[in-house]
KELOFI-234972 format. One record per residue: residue in three letters; x, y, z of N, C-alpha, C, CB in turn. Coordinates in steps of 0.1 Angstrom, whole numbers, plus 5000, padded with zeros to 4 digits. Each point is the difference from the previous one (the first is absolute). Glycine has a CB too. Example, Ala and Ser with C-alpha at 12.3 -4.5 7.8 and 13.67 -1.06 7.14 Angstrom:
! residues 2
ALA513249435078499150125000500950125000498149885012
SER501550234981500950115000499250115008501249944978
//
This chain:
! residues 343
UNK068821059746499449874999501049895000498250104986
UNK501649795021500949895001499349874996501350125018
UNK499549794977499449874996501049895004498850104980
UNK500849805028500849895004499549874993500450115023
UNK500549834971499749874993501049895003499050144981
UNK500649745017501049895001501250024991498149845005
UNK503150144999501250024992499849934987501450025021
UNK498850054968499749944987501249924995498650194995
UNK501249744994501049924992500150054986499649805015
UNK501550194979500250044986500249874992501150235006
UNK498049744985500049884993500650014986498049945012
UNK502950164987500850014987501050115003498149934985
UNK503250035016501050095004501449974994498850045021
UNK501950064974501449994996500950075010499349984975
UNK501849965030500950065009501450004994498649945019
UNK501650004969501349994994501049925009499750234989
UNK501649795010500949915006501350075003499049804988
UNK501950135019501350065002500050125010500749924977
UNK500250185020500150115008498750095001502450004995
UNK496749994995498850084999499049955011500450044975
UNK499749835029499049955009499850095013500649774991
UNK500650275014499950075013499350134999502149895007
UNK497950174981499350134997498649984997502150094992
UNK497549795003498649984995499149935010501049994977
UNK499549905029499149925009499450085011501549814994
UNK499250285013499450065012498750084996502250025010
UNK497650034978498850074997498849915001501350154984
UNK498849735011498949905001499949955015500449934976
UNK500750055030499949945014499350105010502149874995
UNK497950255002499450105009498549995000502050154997
UNK497449804993498550004999499449874997500350234992
UNK500449685002499449874997500649895008499750074977
UNK499549835026500449885008500749904992498150045016
UNK501449944971500649904991499950064986499349815015
UNK501550134976499950044986500549884991500450245006
UNK498949744983500449914990501150064992497749904999
UNK503550045002501250064993500249944986501050025023
UNK499150074968500149964986501449934997498450184993
UNK501749734998501249924998500850044988498949825010
UNK500850304984500750034987501250085002497850014989
UNK503249925018501350055002500949974988499849985025
UNK501550054976500949964989501249935007499450204986
UNK500649665013499149924993498749985008501949884989
UNK497050075005498749995007500149885010498850094980
UNK500349915030499849905009499249884994500250175020
UNK500449744974499349894994500049885008500650094978
UNK500149915034500049885008499750045015501749894985
UNK497850015022499750025014501350055008498149834999
UNK503050114998501350035006500350154998500849774997
UNK499050284991500250144997499150095008500949944977
UNK497850025023499050085007500350015015498349934983
UNK502149965023500350005014501250085004499049785001
UNK502050224990501250095002499650144999501549824990
UNK497650225000499650144999499250045012499949974975
UNK499349945031499350035012500950045011498249844993
UNK502950085009501050045010500650134998500449765003
UNK499950284985500650134997499050115004501349904981
UNK497450085016499050105004499950015015498749954980
UNK501349945027499950005015501250065006498649804999
UNK502550194995501350065006500050155000501249804992
UNK497950275000500150144999498850065007501249994979
UNK497949935028498950065007500450085012498749814993
UNK500750315008500350085012499649935013499650214986
UNK501049825025499649945013498650045003502450015008
UNK496949894999498750025005498950014989501050125019
UNK499449824969499050004989499649854998501050214989
UNK497749765013499549874998499549984986499449985025
UNK501550004966499649994985500549864995500250254997
UNK498949694995500349874995499950004985499149895020
UNK502150084973499949994985499549874996501950154998
UNK497149854993499449884995500649984986497950025013
UNK502849874984500849984988499249944989502149995014
UNK498550034974499449944988501049954991498150165001
UNK501549754990500949954989499750064987500249785012
UNK500750234979499950054987499749894990501650205006
UNK497349804988499649894991500750014987497849995011
UNK502849904984500650004987499349884992502250095009
UNK498249914978499549894992500449865005500150154980
UNK500949855029500649875004499949975015501550024981
UNK497650065026499949985014499449865003499750245004
UNK501149675003499549875003498949995011502249914992
UNK497049995007498949995010500749975014498449914982
UNK502750035018500749975013500450135007500849784990
UNK499550325002500450125007498850075006501850034983
UNK497149955012498750065006499849935013499050054978
UNK501249825023499849925012501050055011499149804987
UNK502250225008501050045010499750145005501749874988
UNK497750225004499750135004498949995011500650094977
UNK498449835020498849995009500549945014498449974980
UNK502549945019500549945013500950095008499949784988
UNK500750325005500950095007499350085011501450014979
UNK497350025019499350085010500250154998500249815015
UNK500750234976500350144998499750054986501749975017
UNK498149944973499750034987498549984998502349944991
UNK497050175005498550005001499450014987500250105021
UNK500549924968499450014987501049994989498250145010
UNK501449854977500950004989499550114990500549755003
UNK500450324992499750124991500249974986500650155019
UNK498449884973500049994985500350144994498449805001
UNK502850214993500350124992500049954985501350125019
UNK497949934973500249974985501450064996497450014995
UNK503349924998501450044996500050134994500649764997
UNK500250345009500150134995498950105004501249894982
UNK497950075027498950085003500350135009498649794998
UNK502550195010500350115010501449995004497650015008
UNK502850065003501450005005500449865004499750235008
UNK501549734986500649875004499149884997501450125017
UNK497949894972499149894996500549924988498150135009
UNK503149894987500549934988500049855001501450204995
UNK498749755017500149865002498649945002502350025009
UNK496750064989498649965002499449904991499750225009
UNK499049764991499349894993499850044986498949935021
UNK501549994969499750024986498749944995502550014997
UNK497149895010498749934997499549935012500749964976
UNK498150085029499549955012499849855000498850225003
UNK501049724986499849864999501349925004498350034982
UNK502850045016501349935005500149995015501150094979
UNK498049985028500050015014499049915007500950234998
UNK498449694994498849935005500449905011498950034978
UNK502249915021500549915011500150085013501249854983
UNK499450265016500150095012498750045005502250084992
UNK496949964999498650055004499249885007500150174982
UNK500149715013499449895007500449985014499849894978
UNK501650135024500549995013499550125009502149884991
UNK497850235004499550125008498549975004501550164987
UNK497749795004498649975003500049895011499350064977
UNK501549845022500149895009500450055014500549844982
UNK500550255019500550055012499350125006502249914993
UNK496750134999499250125005500850135001498549845012
UNK502550174979500850125000499550094988502049875010
UNK498050264993499550104990501050024989498650115017
UNK500849914971500850054988499750154999499949774988
UNK501250315013499950144999500350044985500650035025
UNK498550054969500050024986500350144997498449814996
UNK502650224996500250134994499249994987502350055010
UNK496650014989499049974989500150094988498649925017
UNK502550074976500150074987500749914990500250225012
UNK499349784975500749944989501150094996497949884992
UNK503150065001501250084996500150014985501149925021
UNK497950044972500050024985500150154997498749784997
UNK502350264996500250144996498950054991502549975003
UNK496849944991498950054991498750045008500949854983
UNK499150115030498950045009500350135007499449765003
UNK499650334996500250135006500249995015498550104983
UNK502449985022500449985014498850025010502350094994
UNK496749995002498950025008499049885000500350254997
UNK499949664993499149894999500649865004499050134981
UNK502249885024500749875003499449925011502050114991
UNK497449965019499349935011498849934995500950165016
UNK498349914976498749944995500349884991499050225001
UNK502149794990500349894992500549885008500550164981
UNK500349875030500549895008498949925006502050145005
UNK496949934999498949935006499449904990499550205014
UNK500449854973499349914990500949894996498850204992
UNK502549835006501049904994500649915009500450174983
UNK499849885030500849925009499249965013502150114991
UNK497449995015499449985014498849914999500950225007
UNK498149814984498849935000500249854996498850214994
UNK502149764996500249864997500749935011500250064976
UNK500850015031500749935011499049975011502150124994
UNK497049975009499149985011499149884996500050245006
UNK499649754982499249884996500749875002498950154983
UNK502449855014500849875002500349975015500950044977
UNK499150075031500349985014499050075009502549994994
UNK496349955007498950075006500250025015498549904983
UNK502350035024500250025014501450065004498549815003
UNK502250244987501250075002499750145006501249874981
UNK499550165030499850145005500850104991499749915024
UNK499750194971500650104991499850145006499749844980
UNK501450235021499950145003500350084988500649965025
UNK498550114969500250094989500550135006498149894986
UNK503250135012500750115007499950134993501549835009
UNK498550274999500050154996499050024988502450025008
UNK496449944994499050014989499850154997498949795007
UNK500850244980500050144996498750034991502550005001
UNK496749914997498950024990498649955005501749994982
UNK497350075013498649955002500049854996499050234996
UNK501749744993500049864995500549905011500350084977
UNK500749965030500649925011499049985011502350074993
UNK497150055011499049995011498949914996500650235007
UNK498949784981498949914996500449865000499150184986
UNK502149795009500549865000500049945014501450054979
UNK499250025030500249955014498649985006502250125003
UNK496949974995498649985005499349884994499950255004
UNK500549724984499349894993500549865004499750154981
UNK501449855026500649875004499649975015501950034984
UNK498449855020499649955013501150055011498749804990
UNK501250145021500950045012501549974998498049975014
UNK502349964975501449974998500850114992499349765000
UNK500050354996500650114993499850135008499549884978
UNK501650195024500050135007500950094992499649895023
UNK500550244983500850104993500650105010498649974979
UNK502550085018500650115008499850134992501749845012
UNK498250274995499950134994501050105007497549964995
UNK503250114996501150095005499450145004501749874986
UNK499050215022499650135003500050094987500849985023
UNK500250004969500150094988498849984990502550005003
UNK497149874996498949984990498650045006501349814991
UNK498750205023498750065006500050154999500049805015
UNK501150264986500150155001500250074987500849975023
UNK499849974967500350074988499649934987501950105013
UNK497849984977499849944987501250044991497550025002
UNK502549954986501250014991500450144998499449794990
UNK499650315012500450144999501150045009497750054993
UNK502549885018501050035010501449994994498549935018
UNK501649984972501349984993500550124993499549764998
UNK499650334998500350114991499650145005499749844982
UNK500150175031499550135006501250095001498249885013
UNK501950224978501150105000501249944993499150105021
UNK500949794973501249944994500049855003501250225001
UNK499849714994500249865004500349985014500749954977
UNK498649975031500249995014500449855003498350195005
UNK503049784995500449865001499749935013501850074985
UNK497950015025499849935013498549965001501850145010
UNK497449884979498749944999499949894990499150225007
UNK502149744988500149894990500249875007500950164983
UNK498249755015500149865005499449914989499850075024
UNK500449804978499449904992499249905009501850024983
UNK496949965014499250064989499950155001498849784998
UNK501150294991499950145001498750055005501650014981
UNK498350115024498750065004499150004988501150145017
UNK497649854985499049994990499150125000500149755001
UNK498850244991499050114999499250015013499849964976
UNK499650165026499350035012498849905002500650244997
UNK498849714993498949905002500549885007498850094980
UNK502549875017500649885006500350035014500949924978
UNK499750205025500350035014498850005008501850154992
UNK497149905003498750005008499649865003499450224990
UNK500749695000499749865002500849945011499349984976
UNK502050055025500849955010499650055014501949984983
UNK497850155018499650055012498749935005501050234994
UNK498149754997498749945005500349855004498750154984
UNK502249795010500449865004500650005014500449934976
UNK500550175026500850015013499150035012502050074987
UNK497050015010499150055012498749915001500950234997
UNK499149674995498749924999499949905011500150024976
UNK500949965033500049905010499949864995498950175015
UNK501549814972500149874994501449945003498450064982
UNK501649825025501349955004500949954989498949935020
UNK500750084968500849974988501150104997498149884991
UNK501750245015500950124997500750045013498550084981
UNK502849935018500850045012501250084996499149805013
UNK501650254998501150094998501349934995499050145018
UNK501649924972501349964995500650124994499349764996
UNK501750305010500650134995500749994987500250075024
UNK500549824973500949994989501150115001498249894986
UNK502150155026501050105002501349954994498950095021
UNK501749984969501149954993501150114999498549854986
UNK502550145023501050115001501050004989499749995024
UNK500650124970501150034991500750135004498849874981
UNK502550135018500750135003499550114991502049875007
UNK498150254998499550124993500650014986499750115022
UNK501649864977500750024987499749894990501850115012
UNK497649784993499549904991498650024995501549845012
UNK497750244996498750044996500050124990499149915022
UNK501850194982500150134992501149994990499150135020
UNK500649794970501049974989499349984987501649905017
UNK499250084972499449984987499149884999502050124991
UNK498349785017499149885000499849955014500949934977
UNK498250145030499849985014499449875003499750245002
UNK500649715010499549875005498650015004502349945008
UNK496949954990498650005004500049965015499349934977
UNK499950145030499849985015499750125007501549814998
UNK497650195011499650115009500349965014498250084984
UNK502550025023500549975014499050065009502450004993
UNK496749925012498950055009500249965015498549994981
UNK502549935022500249945013500050105011501349824989
UNK499350305010500150095011498650055005502250074992
UNK496849925000498750065004498949914995500950235001
UNK499349644998499049914993498750005007501849864993
UNK498150115020498749995006499350145001500849805014
UNK500050314987499450135000499450034986501750085016
UNK498949874973499450024987498649934999502350034990
UNK497749855015498749925000499050075008501349794996
UNK499150265016499150075009499450124993501349925020
UNK499550164972499550114993498949964990502250125003
UNK498149774989499149964990498749965007501949924985
UNK498150005025498849955006499250125007501149775004
UNK499750325002499350125005499350084990501850015018
UNK498950024970499450084990498849934994502250094995
UNK497649785007498949934995499049955011501449934981
UNK498750145030499149985012499949855004498750204992
UNK502549745008500049855003501149975010499249964977
UNK501150135032501049975010499749875008500550245002
UNK498249735000499649885007500449874993498150145010
UNK502249874977500449894992501549984999497950034987
UNK502950065018501450004998500749885008500050254997
UNK499549735015500749895008499949874994499550135020
UNK499349834975499949874994500849984987497749995010
UNK502350124982500750004987501549995003498350134989
UNK502249945022501450005002500549895010499850254997
UNK499449705011500549925011499349865001500450205012
UNK498549784981499349875002500049914988498650125016
UNK500949944972499749924989501249924994498250164995
UNK503049915005501249934994500449885009500750224991
UNK499349815022500449895009499049884999501050165016
UNK497849874982499049894999500249924987498350145013
UNK502049934976500249934987501249915001498950194988
UNK502249865018501249925002499949895010501350204992
UNK497749805016499849905010500950035013499449844982
UNK500950295020500850045012499150065010502050034985
UNK498549975027499250075011500150154998500549815016
UNK498450264989500050144999500950065011497649994991
UNK502950135007500950065010499250045012501550084981
UNK499249945030499350045012500550145005499849765006
UNK501350294989500550135003499150114992502449915005
UNK497750215000499350114993501050114996497949945012
UNK501650154979500750124997498950115001501849894985
UNK498650245017499150115001500450104990499549965024
UNK499650094968500250104990499250135004500349834982
UNK500350285016499350135003499950084987500950005024
UNK497950064975499850094988500750145003497849884995
UNK503350144999500850125002500850024988500149965025
UNK500150174971500850034988501449995003498250154992
UNK502649794999501550005001500550004986500049885023
UNK501350154976500650014987500949884998499950255000
UNK499949684989500849884996501450054996498049874993
UNK503150075013501350044996500349994985500849935023
UNK500050164972500449994986500749884996500150255000
UNK500749695009500749884998500549945013500750084977
UNK499849805022500649935011501449954996497749935009
UNK503250045000501349944997499849864994501250145018
UNK499649824973500149874994501449974996497650014992
UNK503149915016501449974997500850134999499349804987
UNK501450225002500750134998499250114993502149864999
UNK496650114999499250094993498750035007500949924979
UNK498050115014498750035006498949924992500950235007
UNK498049775000498849944994498850095002500949765004
UNK498250254986498950095001498749925003501250164984
UNK498149885026498749925003498950064992500849955023
UNK498149974976498850054994499550125008499449764992
UNK500150345001499450125006501150085006497949885005
UNK503350114991501250085005499750155000501549824993
UNK498850245019499850155000498650055001502150014988
UNK496949905013498650045000499449985014499849944975
UNK499150115027499349985013499249875001499850255001
UNK500449685009499349885003499050035012501949854991
UNK497050075010499050045009499849905012498950114981
UNK501849785018500049905011501449965004497849914992
UNK502450065021501449975005499949905011500850234993
UNK500049675007500149915011500650075013500349814984
UNK499050185027500550075012500349895011498650204994
UNK501049685004500349905010500049864994499050145018
//
């Protein structure tokens, strides 16, 4: 069985920086036409100048004959000036601004401590029709880690939406029924990305046969009822939901340690993972729109014209890939996958 679809885009991606770029970027370039590149480097990309320099570093490591376009973002801080938002919009290469609550995930220490401190920047985003990309978790240590998305909706997202009714917001890597319900309750200015890991696995995957660090990400995997809600959202043909892998590479020795990094590396087989999920739910006819149309439409970009072809065939995912002087372990390493890009 073969399936040909419009070449997809990844609306949430980490590719790191420096020497690691050349090992990471080609995985995405082989299957995606564009990707929204996360700005949480060290130091973070808080200015348009930094984002454009990062873009050039990504372009410099692209394999020959790969038509891939990195779409850059800025890292929102308590002090991001409105003028910087205007500069970003004028650049033509910066397409969104990312909100990380301070301390919520990898390299987020410089993130937002109080959303109200960012209102000047949010006004500029709304004016310039640029999306705000939201890592939707509170960081209060008194809040259970499995409830932090739900509390974020109540305490941060809903009030912000009320104050900025026309601001484009992407609720990224949603993980709960609560998030699905919230996105559905809002108008066309609110959308969400869904990762392959949150579609395919519940939190039991973290503990199957022992601690499994390569299934650890933030937001963490949730209960089965939430996974099912995400699947129904993804296959619903509702344009509010679209593909965003949140592929987040960390070297194997940084994952398999006493305090492993959060992040799942899905880039080597991302579209294949989504194809498996849609196939298992009798919704292959919905995969193209979810992967290739809805995100571009929300961002106001043209849809891609190239195609890729996937074939339903069993193959074994490599145990690891080279990364600098070490290795990196992909999601589903060593296991059998059922879809593969053939063209």
